[in-house]
All heavy atoms as an XYZ file, in Angstrom:
924
protein
N      42.141     -5.685    -58.271
C      42.188     -7.034    -58.798
C      42.090     -6.969    -60.321
O      41.198     -6.350    -60.879
C      41.012     -7.834    -58.224
C      41.017     -9.255    -58.678
S      39.784    -10.206    -57.768
C      38.778    -10.715    -59.117
N      42.988     -7.614    -60.990
C      43.007     -7.614    -62.446
C      42.124     -8.734    -62.986
O      42.146     -9.851    -62.490
C      44.436     -7.804    -62.931
C      44.569     -7.555    -64.407
C      46.024     -7.529    -64.828
O      46.816     -6.899    -64.116
O      46.339     -8.158    -65.842
N      41.329     -8.408    -64.006
C      40.435     -9.382    -64.626
C      41.225    -10.146    -65.683
O      41.916     -9.535    -66.503
C      39.227     -8.675    -65.275
C      38.337     -9.665    -65.974
C      38.456     -7.883    -64.235
N      41.141    -11.482    -65.688
C      41.817    -12.256    -66.737
C      41.350    -11.823    -68.115
O      40.211    -11.417    -68.297
C      41.408    -13.701    -66.441
C      40.980    -13.717    -65.023
C      40.452    -12.338    -64.727
N      42.239    -11.932    -69.111
C      41.940    -11.455    -70.461
C      40.674    -12.069    -71.025
O      39.845    -11.379    -71.607
C      43.117    -11.736    -71.388
N      40.473    -13.380    -70.885
C      39.283    -14.034    -71.434
C      38.020    -13.502    -70.779
O      37.050    -13.168    -71.449
C      39.370    -15.542    -71.257
C      38.179    -16.262    -71.856
C      38.255    -17.753    -71.683
C      37.012    -18.377    -72.311
N      36.813    -19.719    -71.934
N      38.024    -13.383    -69.450
C      36.841    -12.873    -68.752
C      36.567    -11.430    -69.140
O      35.432    -11.038    -69.352
C      37.051    -12.977    -67.239
C      35.823    -12.593    -66.438
C      36.043    -12.780    -64.959
O      36.850    -13.624    -64.560
O      35.382    -12.050    -64.200
N      37.608    -10.632    -69.277
C      37.452     -9.240    -69.673
C      36.820     -9.140    -71.053
O      35.929     -8.335    -71.282
C      38.812     -8.548    -69.666
O      38.684     -7.229    -70.123
N      37.259     -9.960    -72.008
C      36.698     -9.959    -73.360
C      35.241    -10.359    -73.328
O      34.402     -9.738    -73.960
C      37.492    -10.885    -74.276
C      37.041    -10.812    -75.730
C      37.677    -11.879    -76.591
N      37.311    -13.225    -76.206
C      36.132    -13.805    -76.457
N      35.187    -13.140    -77.082
N      35.880    -15.036    -76.091
N      34.905    -11.403    -72.548
C      33.526    -11.862    -72.469
C      32.624    -10.794    -71.880
O      31.485    -10.645    -72.281
C      33.439    -13.145    -71.637
C      34.003    -14.352    -72.349
C      34.053    -15.587    -71.475
O      33.660    -15.513    -70.294
O      34.499    -16.631    -71.965
N      33.120    -10.039    -70.934
C      32.309     -9.004    -70.300
C      32.028     -7.856    -71.250
O      31.034     -7.165    -71.100
C      32.999     -8.488    -69.044
C      32.996     -9.500    -67.922
C      33.778     -9.026    -66.723
O      34.512     -8.045    -66.784
N      33.620     -9.714    -65.622
N      32.886     -7.625    -72.226
C      32.683     -6.510    -73.144
C      32.058     -6.932    -74.464
O      31.783     -6.090    -75.299
C      34.015     -5.784    -73.426
O      34.917     -6.696    -74.033
C      34.598     -5.191    -72.173
N      31.821     -8.209    -74.676
C      31.237     -8.672    -75.927
C      29.883     -8.034    -76.210
O      29.515     -7.854    -77.353
C      31.084    -10.188    -75.936
C      32.388    -10.901    -76.240
O      33.353    -10.225    -76.654
O      32.446    -12.124    -76.067
N      29.109     -7.722    -75.188
C      27.773     -7.176    -75.380
C      27.748     -5.664    -75.475
O      26.703     -5.089    -75.733
C      26.861     -7.603    -74.230
O      26.705     -8.995    -74.263
N      28.861     -5.013    -75.251
C      28.897     -3.563    -75.322
C      28.741     -3.149    -76.777
O      29.458     -3.655    -77.648
C      30.232     -3.028    -74.748
C      30.336     -1.515    -74.925
C      30.375     -3.425    -73.295
N      27.781     -2.251    -77.074
C      27.619     -1.812    -78.464
C      28.926     -1.237    -78.993
O      29.618     -0.486    -78.321
C      26.543     -0.729    -78.374
C      25.774     -1.068    -77.148
C      26.789     -1.636    -76.193
N      29.257     -1.614    -80.203
C      30.521     -1.200    -80.804
C      30.444      0.191    -81.425
O      31.457      0.765    -81.797
C      30.938     -2.216    -81.852
C      31.211     -3.576    -81.242
C      31.629     -4.597    -82.298
N      31.732     -5.909    -81.676
C      31.105     -6.980    -82.090
N      30.321     -6.920    -83.147
N      31.244     -8.120    -81.458
N      29.239      0.700    -81.597
C      29.037      2.035    -82.154
C      27.721      2.578    -81.632
O      26.923      1.844    -81.054
C      29.034      1.996    -83.685
C      27.943      1.107    -84.268
C      28.022      0.992    -85.771
O      29.095      0.685    -86.299
O      26.977      1.228    -86.405
N      27.494      3.876    -81.836
C      26.282      4.506    -81.317
C      25.142      4.514    -82.338
O      24.034      4.917    -82.014
C      26.590      5.937    -80.874
N      25.393      4.050    -83.553
C      24.348      3.997    -84.581
C      23.744      2.608    -84.654
O      24.372      1.627    -84.295
C      24.936      4.338    -85.948
C      25.329      5.776    -86.076
C      25.670      6.053    -87.515
N      26.948      6.748    -87.539
C      27.690      6.871    -88.588
N      27.329      6.323    -89.717
N      28.812      7.533    -88.539
N      22.527      2.537    -85.159
C      21.832      1.263    -85.383
C      21.672      0.442    -84.114
O      21.725     -0.787    -84.153
C      22.550      0.432    -86.455
C      22.616      1.146    -87.780
O      21.634      1.737    -88.206
N      23.760      1.120    -88.429
N      21.468      1.117    -82.991
C      21.259      0.396    -81.738
C      19.816     -0.063    -81.630
O      18.892      0.612    -82.066
C      21.595      1.297    -80.546
C      23.048      1.700    -80.392
C      23.206      2.633    -79.195
C      23.936      0.477    -80.236
N      19.641     -1.241    -81.055
C      18.317     -1.810    -80.832
C      18.321     -2.480    -79.470
O      19.358     -2.937    -78.991
C      17.963     -2.814    -81.928
C      17.888     -2.163    -83.308
C      17.482     -3.141    -84.376
N      16.092     -3.547    -84.260
C      15.068     -2.918    -84.836
N      15.270     -1.833    -85.536
N      13.841     -3.385    -84.704
N      17.150     -2.558    -78.865
C      17.005     -3.204    -77.564
C      16.182     -4.476    -77.722
O      15.161     -4.488    -78.419
C      16.304     -2.268    -76.582
N      16.621     -5.539    -77.091
C      15.868     -6.795    -77.092
C      14.530     -6.551    -76.417
O      14.456     -5.924    -75.355
C      16.667     -7.866    -76.335
S      15.755     -9.410    -76.119
N      13.456     -7.051    -77.007
C      12.122     -6.842    -76.454
C      11.842     -7.711    -75.230
O      10.860     -7.490    -74.532
C      11.057     -7.103    -77.520
C      11.056     -6.116    -78.682
C      10.012     -6.518    -79.712
C      10.814     -4.702    -78.192
N      12.679     -8.685    -74.956
C      12.482     -9.533    -73.778
C      13.331     -9.034    -72.612
O      12.827     -8.788    -71.525
C      12.803    -11.010    -74.087
C      12.707    -11.860    -72.829
C      11.859    -11.538    -75.151
N      14.614     -8.847    -72.826
C      15.508     -8.516    -71.710
C      16.057     -7.098    -71.755
O      16.710     -6.662    -70.810
C      16.659     -9.508    -71.644
S      17.858     -9.301    -72.997
N      15.851     -6.385    -72.854
C      16.286     -4.997    -73.028
C      17.770     -4.811    -73.273
O      18.269     -3.690    -73.217
C      15.874     -4.134    -71.832
O      14.495     -4.158    -71.671
N      18.496     -5.873    -73.548
C      19.906     -5.736    -73.877
C      20.029     -4.889    -75.133
O      19.295     -5.087    -76.104
C      20.530     -7.115    -74.115
C      22.008     -7.127    -74.486
C      22.857     -6.630    -73.317
C      22.433     -8.528    -74.872
N      20.941     -3.918    -75.126
C      21.141     -3.023    -76.266
C      22.427     -3.413    -76.989
O      23.484     -3.536    -76.381
C      21.213     -1.548    -75.812
C      21.548     -0.628    -76.982
C      19.893     -1.130    -75.170
N      22.274     -3.636    -78.285
C      23.400     -3.953    -79.156
C      23.102     -3.334    -80.519
O      21.993     -2.878    -80.766
C      23.537     -5.480    -79.337
C      23.824     -6.249    -78.065
C      23.684     -7.736    -78.267
C      24.947     -8.394    -78.684
N      24.866     -9.872    -78.665
N      24.064     -3.403    -81.409
C      23.806     -2.964    -82.780
C      23.047     -4.076    -83.510
O      23.049     -5.238    -83.080
C      25.117     -2.662    -83.539
O      25.860     -3.874    -83.663
C      25.945     -1.594    -82.846
N      22.441     -3.710    -84.628
C      21.754     -4.703    -85.453
C      22.720     -5.824    -85.824
O      22.394     -7.006    -85.732
C      21.186     -4.054    -86.735
C      20.059     -3.078    -86.395
C      20.703     -5.102    -87.715
C      19.602     -2.244    -87.580
N      23.926     -5.432    -86.248
C      24.914     -6.428    -86.662
C      25.316     -7.345    -85.508
O      25.511     -8.546    -85.710
C      26.151     -5.749    -87.244
C      25.860     -5.058    -88.577
O      24.874     -5.440    -89.247
O      26.616     -4.134    -88.943
N      25.451     -6.806    -84.289
C      25.808     -7.645    -83.145
C      24.699     -8.651    -82.841
O      24.986     -9.809    -82.540
C      26.082     -6.788    -81.906
C      27.415     -6.087    -81.938
C      27.577     -5.191    -80.730
O      26.827     -4.250    -80.541
N      28.576     -5.502    -79.923
N      23.436     -8.214    -82.902
C      22.330     -9.151    -82.683
C      22.331    -10.237    -83.753
O      22.123    -11.410    -83.465
C      20.977     -8.434    -82.674
C      20.581     -7.858    -81.351
C      20.384     -6.498    -81.206
C      20.380     -8.669    -80.248
C      19.998     -5.960    -79.990
C      19.996     -8.155    -79.024
C      19.812     -6.783    -78.899
N      22.557     -9.847    -85.006
C      22.549    -10.838    -86.079
C      23.743    -11.793    -85.981
O      23.608    -12.992    -86.200
C      22.540    -10.155    -87.443
C      22.379    -11.152    -88.573
C      22.282    -10.496    -89.945
O      22.480     -9.276    -90.065
O      22.010    -11.229    -90.906
N      24.886    -11.276    -85.605
C      26.090    -12.101    -85.513
C      26.079    -13.016    -84.288
O      26.370    -14.211    -84.385
C      27.330    -11.207    -85.472
C      28.674    -11.923    -85.383
C      28.929    -12.741    -86.648
C      29.795    -10.914    -85.168
N      25.708    -12.479    -83.134
C      25.822    -13.212    -81.870
C      24.492    -13.580    -81.229
O      24.474    -14.314    -80.245
C      26.617    -12.378    -80.855
C      27.993    -12.010    -81.348
O      28.629    -12.855    -82.009
O      28.436    -10.880    -81.086
N      23.391    -13.027    -81.715
C      22.109    -13.228    -81.067
C      22.020    -12.397    -79.804
O      22.867    -11.562    -79.520
N      20.988    -12.633    -79.025
C      20.841    -11.959    -77.734
C      21.552    -12.804    -76.683
O      21.283    -14.000    -76.563
C      19.368    -11.790    -77.368
S      19.154    -11.006    -75.751
N      22.411    -12.190    -75.922
C      23.190    -12.917    -74.918
C      22.292    -13.590    -73.882
O      22.658    -14.612    -73.313
C      24.136    -11.969    -74.185
C      25.123    -11.295    -75.115
O      24.919    -11.320    -76.343
O      26.099    -10.730    -74.613
N      21.119    -13.026    -73.655
C      20.224    -13.542    -72.624
C      19.096    -14.422    -73.160
O      18.625    -15.308    -72.453
C      19.590    -12.377    -71.851
C      20.627    -11.484    -71.233
O      21.566    -11.941    -70.606
N      20.468    -10.190    -71.432
N      18.650    -14.161    -74.364
C      17.394    -14.762    -74.841
C      17.497    -15.549    -76.139
O      16.479    -15.977    -76.677
C      16.358    -13.655    -75.062
S      16.148    -12.552    -73.686
N      18.675    -15.736    -76.691
C      18.756    -16.308    -78.029
C      18.242    -17.743    -78.119
O      17.782    -18.160    -79.172
C      20.168    -16.210    -78.603
C      20.129    -16.097    -80.116
O      19.421    -15.198    -80.611
O      20.758    -16.911    -80.789
N      18.273    -18.475    -77.026
C      17.747    -19.844    -77.102
C      16.247    -19.851    -77.356
O      15.689    -20.846    -77.793
C      18.103    -20.632    -75.851
C      17.461    -20.116    -74.605
C      17.886    -20.923    -73.415
N      17.458    -20.236    -72.213
C      17.760    -20.614    -71.021
N      18.500    -21.673    -70.843
N      17.333    -19.945    -69.986
N      15.574    -18.717    -77.117
C      14.139    -18.596    -77.395
C      13.866    -17.735    -78.626
O      12.941    -18.004    -79.375
C      13.404    -17.975    -76.198
C      13.693    -18.703    -74.929
C      14.482    -18.143    -73.940
C      13.204    -19.992    -74.718
C      14.768    -18.828    -72.776
C      13.493    -20.685    -73.564
C      14.273    -20.100    -72.593
O      14.562    -20.785    -71.454
N      14.661    -16.687    -78.812
C      14.395    -15.744    -79.900
C      15.049    -16.139    -81.217
O      14.578    -15.735    -82.275
C      14.862    -14.340    -79.499
C      14.215    -13.749    -78.252
C      14.757    -12.342    -78.000
C      12.703    -13.739    -78.364
N      16.145    -16.873    -81.170
C      16.837    -17.348    -82.379
C      17.198    -16.190    -83.318
O      16.887    -16.220    -84.506
C      15.987    -18.382    -83.118
C      15.428    -19.429    -82.216
N      16.207    -20.384    -81.598
C      14.162    -19.654    -81.785
C      15.455    -21.155    -80.851
N      14.210    -20.738    -80.939
N      17.852    -15.182    -82.780
C      18.225    -14.014    -83.577
C      19.493    -14.241    -84.388
O      19.652    -13.640    -85.454
C      18.438    -12.802    -82.660
C      17.261    -12.407    -81.770
C      17.620    -11.183    -80.947
C      16.013    -12.176    -82.582
N      20.365    -15.078    -83.910
C      21.664    -15.291    -84.557
C      21.464    -15.723    -86.001
O      20.818    -16.722    -86.303
C      22.459    -16.344    -83.790
C      23.861    -16.515    -84.318
C      24.650    -17.426    -83.458
N      24.599    -16.906    -82.094
C      24.957    -17.584    -81.024
N      25.380    -18.814    -81.141
N      24.882    -17.045    -79.839
N      21.995    -14.921    -86.929
C      21.936    -15.253    -88.342
C      20.612    -14.959    -89.013
O      20.415    -15.326    -90.168
N      19.685    -14.296    -88.328
C      18.353    -14.057    -88.893
C      17.957    -12.592    -88.712
O      17.378    -12.205    -87.717
C      17.336    -14.972    -88.214
C      15.957    -14.908    -88.846
O      15.679    -13.997    -89.642
O      15.139    -15.793    -88.515
N      18.312    -11.771    -89.697
C      18.061    -10.331    -89.597
C      16.571    -10.025    -89.434
O      16.213     -9.099    -88.702
C      18.619     -9.586    -90.808
C      18.459     -8.074    -90.614
C      19.455     -7.249    -91.333
N      20.799     -7.445    -90.883
C      21.634     -6.442    -90.641
N      21.239     -5.198    -90.772
N      22.863     -6.678    -90.281
N      15.695    -10.783    -90.078
C      14.256    -10.537    -89.935
C      13.828    -10.722    -88.485
O      13.071     -9.920    -87.947
C      13.448    -11.464    -90.853
C      11.950    -11.207    -90.806
C      11.577     -9.792    -91.250
O      12.172     -9.221    -92.156
N      10.598     -9.212    -90.589
N      14.316    -11.760    -87.830
C      14.004    -11.968    -86.410
C      14.582    -10.849    -85.543
O      13.972    -10.452    -84.550
C      14.532    -13.315    -85.923
O      13.769    -14.362    -86.475
N      15.755    -10.351    -85.919
C      16.343     -9.222    -85.185
C      15.381     -8.036    -85.240
O      15.102     -7.406    -84.226
C      17.729     -8.837    -85.747
C      18.225     -7.533    -85.132
C      18.728     -9.957    -85.495
N      14.835     -7.751    -86.428
C      13.894     -6.642    -86.554
C      12.599     -6.910    -85.783
O      12.016     -5.993    -85.209
C      13.572     -6.358    -88.024
C      14.673     -5.600    -88.732
C      15.351     -6.178    -89.785
C      15.016     -4.315    -88.345
C      16.365     -5.486    -90.432
C      16.027     -3.616    -88.986
C      16.699     -4.201    -90.027
O      17.701     -3.516    -90.665
N      12.136     -8.149    -85.758
C      10.875     -8.483    -85.083
C      11.004     -8.504    -83.563
O      10.035     -8.203    -82.865
C      10.378     -9.851    -85.544
C       9.890     -9.887    -86.965
C       9.487    -11.284    -87.416
O       9.801    -12.263    -86.721
O       8.862    -11.385    -88.484
N      12.160     -8.883    -83.041
C      12.309     -9.115    -81.606
C      13.158     -8.069    -80.894
O      13.474     -8.229    -79.710
C      12.902    -10.501    -81.356
S      11.851    -11.824    -81.978
N      13.536     -7.010    -81.614
C      14.253     -5.900    -81.008
C      13.578     -4.608    -81.436
O      12.772     -4.604    -82.366
C      15.744     -5.871    -81.425
O      15.841     -5.618    -82.828
C      16.443     -7.173    -81.077
N      13.904     -3.535    -80.744
C      13.287     -2.250    -81.070
C      14.330     -1.138    -81.059
O      15.193     -1.109    -80.176
C      12.209     -1.923    -80.031
O      11.705     -0.617    -80.248
N      14.220     -0.208    -82.013
C      15.110      0.948    -81.982
C      14.611      2.006    -80.999
O      15.280      2.997    -80.756
C      15.064      1.468    -83.424
C      13.694      1.111    -83.885
C      13.385     -0.208    -83.213
N      13.428      1.788    -80.433
C      12.809      2.751    -79.528
C      13.080      2.374    -78.077
O      12.405      1.523    -77.506
C      11.293      2.800    -79.761
C      10.973      3.217    -81.177
O      11.578      4.133    -81.710
N      10.049      2.512    -81.796
N      14.079      2.992    -77.514
C      14.386      2.803    -76.109
C      14.894      4.131    -75.592
O      15.273      5.010    -76.346
C      15.399      1.674    -75.887
C      16.715      1.878    -76.570
C      17.757      2.529    -75.920
C      16.919      1.427    -77.859
C      18.965      2.728    -76.555
C      18.130      1.613    -78.500
C      19.154      2.274    -77.842
N      14.862      4.277    -74.294
C      15.190      5.540    -73.685
C      16.363      5.363    -72.741
O      16.192      4.859    -71.643
C      13.954      6.053    -72.940
C      13.930      7.540    -72.802
O      14.824      8.217    -73.279
N      12.908      8.038    -72.148
N      17.548      5.730    -73.169
C      18.724      5.674    -72.321
C      19.375      4.312    -72.263
O      18.877      3.327    -72.787
N      20.527      4.281    -71.631
C      21.296      3.062    -71.449
C      21.726      2.958    -69.993
O      21.967      3.968    -69.352
C      22.569      3.068    -72.308
C      22.411      3.006    -73.800
C      23.752      3.244    -74.483
C      21.877      1.663    -74.213
N      21.838      1.758    -69.523
C      22.348      1.508    -68.184
C      23.422      0.451    -68.305
O      23.229     -0.573    -68.951
C      21.229      1.007    -67.248
C      20.163      2.075    -67.107
C      21.792      0.612    -65.900
C      18.924      1.599    -66.395
N      24.546      0.698    -67.692
C      25.620     -0.293    -67.662
C      25.614     -0.965    -66.304
O      25.486     -0.307    -65.278
C      26.975      0.376    -67.881
O      27.029      0.939    -69.153
N      25.750     -2.278    -66.318
C      25.749     -3.033    -65.071
C      27.099     -3.692    -64.866
O      27.624     -4.328    -65.770
C      24.672     -4.118    -65.118
C      23.251     -3.644    -65.339
C      22.343     -4.826    -65.591
C      22.777     -2.858    -64.148
N      27.632     -3.558    -63.676
C      28.882     -4.244    -63.378
C      28.624     -5.536    -62.622
O      29.460     -6.425    -62.611
C      29.818     -3.348    -62.544
O      29.141     -2.947    -61.361
C      30.245     -2.131    -63.351
N      27.452     -5.646    -62.001
C      27.100     -6.846    -61.240
C      25.635     -7.192    -61.518
O      24.774     -7.022    -60.660
C      27.332     -6.604    -59.750
C      27.206     -7.866    -58.921
O      27.033     -8.958    -59.503
O      27.279     -7.767    -57.681
N      25.316     -7.667    -62.748
C      23.921     -7.878    -63.130
C      23.168     -8.874    -62.260
O      21.955     -8.770    -62.105
C      23.990     -8.348    -64.571
C      25.402     -8.651    -64.852
C      26.236     -7.992    -63.811
N      23.844     -9.838    -61.662
C      23.140    -10.822    -60.836
C      22.536    -10.201    -59.585
O      21.548    -10.692    -59.061
C      24.083    -11.956    -60.446
C      24.484    -12.830    -61.606
C      25.400    -13.942    -61.179
C      25.790    -14.763    -62.399
N      26.788    -15.766    -62.079
N      23.117     -9.110    -59.121
C      22.639     -8.480    -57.888
C      22.012     -7.113    -58.116
O      21.773     -6.386    -57.168
C      23.805     -8.346    -56.895
C      24.312     -9.699    -56.469
O      23.535    -10.584    -56.165
N      25.618     -9.867    -56.464
N      21.740     -6.753    -59.344
C      21.233     -5.426    -59.667
C      19.720     -5.425    -59.841
O      19.177     -6.155    -60.652
C      21.884     -4.924    -60.956
O      21.261     -3.731    -61.380
N      19.028     -4.552    -59.100
C      17.578     -4.438    -59.279
C      17.286     -3.805    -60.634
O      16.255     -4.069    -61.245
C      16.933     -3.640    -58.151
C      17.331     -2.194    -58.123
C      18.367     -1.646    -57.431
C      16.702     -1.129    -58.831
N      18.439     -0.310    -57.679
C      17.422      0.048    -58.524
C      15.619     -1.040    -59.690
C      17.077      1.289    -59.044
C      15.284      0.191    -60.205
C      16.007      1.343    -59.879
N      18.187     -2.970    -61.144
C      17.999     -2.331    -62.444
C      17.905     -3.383    -63.542
O      17.114     -3.256    -64.473
C      19.156     -1.343    -62.734
C      19.043     -0.756    -64.132
C      19.180     -0.235    -61.700
N      18.678     -4.432    -63.409
C      18.680     -5.495    -64.414
C      17.312     -6.163    -64.529
O      16.969     -6.706    -65.566
C      19.738     -6.533    -64.074
N      16.522     -6.123    -63.478
C      15.209     -6.779    -63.498
C      14.104     -5.885    -64.067
O      12.994     -6.355    -64.283
C      14.842     -7.215    -62.083
C      15.786     -8.258    -61.528
C      15.290     -8.815    -60.211
N      15.164     -7.809    -59.176
C      16.065     -7.581    -58.202
N      17.162     -8.294    -58.171
N      15.850     -6.660    -57.301
N      14.386     -4.629    -64.295
C      13.326     -3.696    -64.675
C      13.564     -3.003    -66.003
O      13.287     -1.823    -66.155
C      13.149     -2.649    -63.583
C      12.636     -3.247    -62.348
C      13.368     -3.586    -61.253
C      11.297     -3.623    -62.064
N      12.567     -4.147    -60.307
C      11.278     -4.187    -60.770
C      10.104     -3.554    -62.779
C      10.131     -4.669    -60.189
C       8.958     -4.025    -62.178
C       8.981     -4.579    -60.906
N      14.039     -3.712    -66.998
C      14.301     -3.129    -68.309
C      13.375     -3.725    -69.362
O      12.919     -4.827    -69.233
C      15.758     -3.372    -68.715
C      16.738     -2.740    -67.767
C      16.537     -1.246    -67.641
O      16.592     -0.540    -68.627
N      16.282     -0.785    -66.446
N      13.124     -2.989    -70.468
C      12.370     -3.555    -71.575
C      11.439     -2.592    -72.261
O      11.032     -1.610    -71.692
N      11.101     -2.881    -73.521
C      10.145     -2.098    -74.302
C       9.768     -2.895    -75.548
O      10.583     -3.633    -76.077
C      10.706     -0.722    -74.708
C       9.623      0.140    -75.315
C      11.891     -0.859    -75.638
C      10.024      1.580    -75.493
N       8.537     -2.759    -76.007
C       8.163     -3.318    -77.300
C       7.169     -4.460    -77.253
O       6.751     -4.903    -76.210
N       6.774     -4.905    -78.427
C       5.819     -5.995    -78.594
C       6.485     -7.109    -79.385
O       6.993     -6.903    -80.467
C       4.590     -5.488    -79.339
C       3.566     -6.569    -79.593
C       2.344     -6.026    -80.265
N       1.607     -5.257    -79.287
C       0.576     -4.492    -79.572
N       0.179     -4.344    -80.797
N      -0.062     -3.848    -78.633
N       6.449     -8.303    -78.837
C       7.068     -9.460    -79.497
C       6.087    -10.118    -80.447
O       4.871    -10.068    -80.232
C       7.485    -10.494    -78.447
C       8.663    -10.112    -77.572
C       8.812    -11.127    -76.445
C       9.925    -10.069    -78.390
N       6.595    -10.786    -81.474
C       5.715    -11.547    -82.368
C       5.015    -12.663    -81.589
O       5.556    -13.193    -80.609
C       6.674    -12.137    -83.402
C       7.911    -11.333    -83.323
C       7.990    -10.824    -81.922
N       3.826    -13.029    -82.008
C       3.016    -14.034    -81.311
C       3.749    -15.363    -81.172
O       3.687    -15.997    -80.122
C       1.674    -14.230    -82.039
C       0.712    -15.143    -81.309
C       0.305    -14.602    -79.940
O       0.150    -13.399    -79.743
N       0.143    -15.501    -78.977
N       4.461    -15.801    -82.215
C       5.145    -17.097    -82.125
C       6.234    -17.083    -81.050
O       6.483    -18.095    -80.407
C       5.705    -17.524    -83.488
C       6.883    -16.749    -83.957
N       6.780    -15.523    -84.592
C       8.204    -17.018    -83.866
C       7.986    -15.080    -84.880
N       8.876    -15.966    -84.448
N       6.864    -15.944    -80.822
C       7.879    -15.843    -79.770
C       7.208    -15.884    -78.401
O       7.674    -16.566    -77.483
C       8.726    -14.563    -79.942
C       9.655    -14.359    -78.751
C       9.519    -14.625    -81.244
N       6.087    -15.175    -78.258
C       5.343    -15.211    -76.991
C       4.909    -16.632    -76.652
O       5.011    -17.072    -75.495
C       4.118    -14.292    -77.067
C       4.404    -12.797    -77.136
C       3.117    -12.025    -77.411
C       5.076    -12.311    -75.875
N       4.458    -17.372    -77.653
C       4.034    -18.757    -77.435
C       5.205    -19.644    -77.030
O       5.075    -20.491    -76.144
C       3.355    -19.299    -78.695
C       2.012    -18.658    -78.956
C       1.450    -18.955    -80.333
O       2.092    -19.703    -81.114
O       0.366    -18.429    -80.642
N       6.367    -19.432    -77.662
C       7.541    -20.234    -77.314
C       8.006    -19.940    -75.883
O       8.369    -20.848    -75.147
C       8.677    -19.968    -78.301
C       9.832    -20.925    -78.122
C      10.836    -20.871    -79.258
O      10.526    -20.326    -80.330
O      11.930    -21.392    -79.038
N       7.962    -18.666    -75.489
C       8.317    -18.316    -74.113
C       7.336    -18.958    -73.131
O       7.743    -19.496    -72.101
C       8.328    -16.797    -73.933
C       9.441    -16.039    -74.642
C       9.215    -14.536    -74.533
C      10.804    -16.425    -74.098
N       6.057    -18.915    -73.465
C       5.041    -19.523    -72.606
C       5.246    -21.033    -72.511
O       5.166    -21.610    -71.424
C       3.645    -19.210    -73.141
C       2.546    -19.713    -72.235
C       1.166    -19.314    -72.753
O       1.012    -18.847    -73.881
N       0.175    -19.499    -71.925
N       5.541    -21.681    -73.627
C       5.797    -23.127    -73.625
C       6.996    -23.487    -72.760
O       7.066    -24.575    -72.188
C       6.023    -23.645    -75.047
C       4.751    -23.619    -75.888
O       3.651    -23.465    -75.316
O       4.875    -23.741    -77.125
N       7.956    -22.554    -72.659
C       9.152    -22.784    -71.853
C       8.953    -22.318    -70.404
O       9.900    -22.263    -69.637
C      10.341    -22.065    -72.471
N       7.691    -21.974    -70.060
C       7.356    -21.487    -68.715
C       8.137    -20.246    -68.326
O       8.526    -20.080    -67.174
C       7.555    -22.584    -67.668
C       6.553    -23.690    -67.826
O       5.391    -23.449    -68.151
N       6.993    -24.915    -67.622
N       8.345    -19.364    -69.309
C       9.012    -18.088    -69.053
C       7.949    -17.007    -69.085
O       7.276    -16.812    -70.100
C      10.108    -17.803    -70.094
C      11.197    -18.863    -69.965
C      10.666    -16.399    -69.914
C      12.244    -18.785    -71.023
N       7.782    -16.330    -67.970
C       6.773    -15.286    -67.885
C       7.314    -14.007    -68.515
O       8.365    -13.502    -68.113
C       6.407    -15.019    -66.439
C       5.308    -14.029    -66.260
S       4.910    -13.943    -64.519
C       3.200    -13.585    -64.632
N       6.633    -13.524    -69.531
C       7.030    -12.298    -70.207
C       6.064    -11.200    -69.807
O       4.860    -11.356    -69.895
C       7.023    -12.475    -71.727
C       7.199    -11.173    -72.472
C       8.429    -10.526    -72.457
C       6.152    -10.591    -73.153
C       8.605     -9.328    -73.122
C       6.319     -9.394    -73.817
C       7.545     -8.764    -73.794
O       7.719     -7.567    -74.450
N       6.630    -10.075    -69.385
C       5.829     -8.908    -69.036
C       6.281     -7.762    -69.927
O       7.403     -7.286    -69.807
C       6.040     -8.532    -67.568
C       5.261     -7.320    -67.145
C       5.467     -7.023    -65.673
N       6.845     -6.803    -65.333
C       7.441     -5.601    -65.302
N       6.768     -4.522    -65.612
N       8.700     -5.493    -64.958
N       5.420     -7.338    -70.830
C       5.759     -6.226    -71.708
C       5.914     -4.963    -70.879
O       5.082     -4.658    -70.029
C       4.677     -6.015    -72.766
O       5.001     -4.884    -73.538
N       6.976     -4.246    -71.142
C       7.231     -3.002    -70.426
C       7.019     -1.791    -71.332
O       7.359     -0.685    -70.977
C       8.653     -3.019    -69.884
C       8.844     -4.098    -68.846
C      10.319     -4.275    -68.540
N      10.549     -5.495    -67.784
C      10.854     -6.664    -68.301
N      10.941     -6.807    -69.592
N      11.068     -7.707    -67.553
N       6.451     -2.037    -72.507
C       6.214     -0.975    -73.467
C       4.974     -0.187    -73.049
O       3.865     -0.710    -73.098
C       6.035     -1.577    -74.858
C       5.920     -0.530    -75.944
O       5.789      0.666    -75.605
O       5.950     -0.906    -77.115
N       5.160      1.028    -72.660
C       4.040      1.856    -72.203
C       3.226      2.439    -73.358
O       2.221      3.074    -73.129
C       4.560      2.998    -71.324
C       5.227      2.518    -70.072
S       4.067      1.522    -69.124
C       5.153      0.647    -68.056
N       3.667      2.208    -74.594
C       2.933      2.751    -75.744
C       1.815      1.832    -76.198
O       1.037      2.186    -77.059
C       3.897      2.994    -76.908
O       4.369      1.774    -77.430
N       1.726      0.612    -75.627
C       0.661     -0.313    -76.002
C      -0.227     -0.560    -74.804
O       0.198     -0.462    -73.655
C       1.222     -1.656    -76.528
C       2.093     -2.349    -75.478
C       1.983     -1.450    -77.801
C       2.558     -3.716    -75.880
N      -1.463     -0.887    -75.067
C      -2.413     -1.188    -74.010
C      -2.211     -2.625    -73.565
O      -2.466     -3.542    -74.325
C      -3.841     -0.960    -74.524
C      -4.886     -1.180    -73.451
O      -4.579     -1.683    -72.365
N      -6.111     -0.814    -73.746
N      -1.780     -2.822    -72.338
C      -1.468     -4.163    -71.868
C      -2.711     -4.986    -71.584
O      -2.615     -6.173    -71.323
C      -0.595     -4.085    -70.614
O      -1.280     -3.388    -69.600
N      -3.908     -4.390    -71.649
C      -5.125     -5.121    -71.378
C      -5.799     -5.647    -72.628
O      -6.828     -6.269    -72.568
C      -6.114     -4.238    -70.596
C      -5.571     -3.834    -69.264
C      -5.120     -2.543    -69.060
C      -5.483     -4.743    -68.228
C      -4.606     -2.186    -67.822
C      -4.970     -4.383    -66.999
C      -4.527     -3.100    -66.802
N      -5.228     -5.387    -73.800
C      -5.864     -5.872    -75.039
C      -5.257     -7.151    -75.508
O      -4.279     -7.613    -75.074
C      -5.751     -4.814    -76.129
O      -4.408     -4.471    -76.366
């Protein structure tokens, strides 16, 4: 089955365009380049993180420290899609997620989750 051109383009919009300057969203773990996050925001979380056009927020809400990449062809049905993430979000972002009734679970094993 051939994918229509528009759908095909939309599916590849989040694919990192290069292997340098990659960062992972601290909420959903989507990996993009710094420039892609600044230009387009996070495809999953931008309504809360407001990364589009704000390089400082990109640095605060993404991390260059991630281990490996996973490509998903069917993210709605993938258990892998539910188990990604690393890092610590700024307090104001955590509060906004909480206000929106979005439960955030840090997956960063380098921080003590009980503090």
